N, C-alpha and C positions, 0 to 999 in steps of 0.2 A: 172377884177381880182377875182378869186375865193375867197371864204371864207377862204378854207384852206391855199391859198397863203397868205392872209392878216396874219391869225394866226401864219403862218411860218415865216413871215417877223418881226413880233412882238417879235419873239424870238432869231432872228438872231443875235444881239449883243450881245450875254453870259450875259444877266442881273445876278444879284446875288439872290438868294432867300430870303435874309436877308433884301434885299431893301423894303420899304414900297409899298403896295399895289398901292396906288395911283401914286406914282414916277413911278413904273413899267408900269401902264398902260398909263401914258404921254408919257414914253420913247418910248413905242410900237407904239403909235399914231403917234408920229413923224417920227419914221424907216418907217413906212405905208406909211407916206405922202413923204418922201424923196424917197422911193422907186418910187411910182407913179409918182413923178415931175423927177426922172434920168432918167425913162423909156421913153425915147424921142417920142417913136412910140408907146406905148402902147401895146406891145406883150407880156408883162409879164415876160419877160427874159430881163438881161442887157448885151451888146456886152462890149468892154472894154472902150469906151469913155463914155458911161452910168454909169459903174462902177465907174471910175473916180469921177463921178460928187457924185454920190451916197456916197462915202465916203468923199468927201468934204462937202457935204451937211450935214452929219452925224458928222462930225467935227466941222463943224459951231454950231451944236447945242449940243456939248458935250455927244454924245454917244458912248458908248463900247471904242473899240480900234480905232478909226476912227481917231481922232486927231494925236495919235502916226503915223498912216501909212499915214495920209495927211502932217505932220510935215517931215517927215523922206523922203517922196517923193517915197515911196515904193509902189506905186500904182499897178504898173505891175506885181509885185512879187505877191501881195496880191492877185490880179486876178486870175493869175497861179496857187494858192493854193487852192482859192475856186472853181475854174472851175475845178472840179472832174473829170468830164469826158473829158476834154481837147477838148469840141468842139468849144471853142470860146464865151460861153454863161455862164450867171451865172443864176441860176434859183434860187427862193425859196427855193427850199429842198434842193439845195447845200451850200445855207447862212447857213441854219439851222445846217448840218452836222458839217460845221467848227466852229458853235458855243458849241458843246459838249466838 
């Protein structure tokens, strides 16, 4: 995964600017690790099954909106919203676009 992808993934969960820097860094590290872990084939993008795993990993770590998505079972809807070009794959850039 490229450095750009790492930085994009770190910002994907809509972290607030008011959070302490150390907390943001730890959250970004967790999100990056969860993305790597969920990307089962290591191609740098997430298909729907990998995205579901990514959301559930983030929910377990208390990151961003993942707990709400996971608890409500709305993984599929979230995937469709994040997959901006509808190609069936979620990229770090698409994740970043959703966090704005």
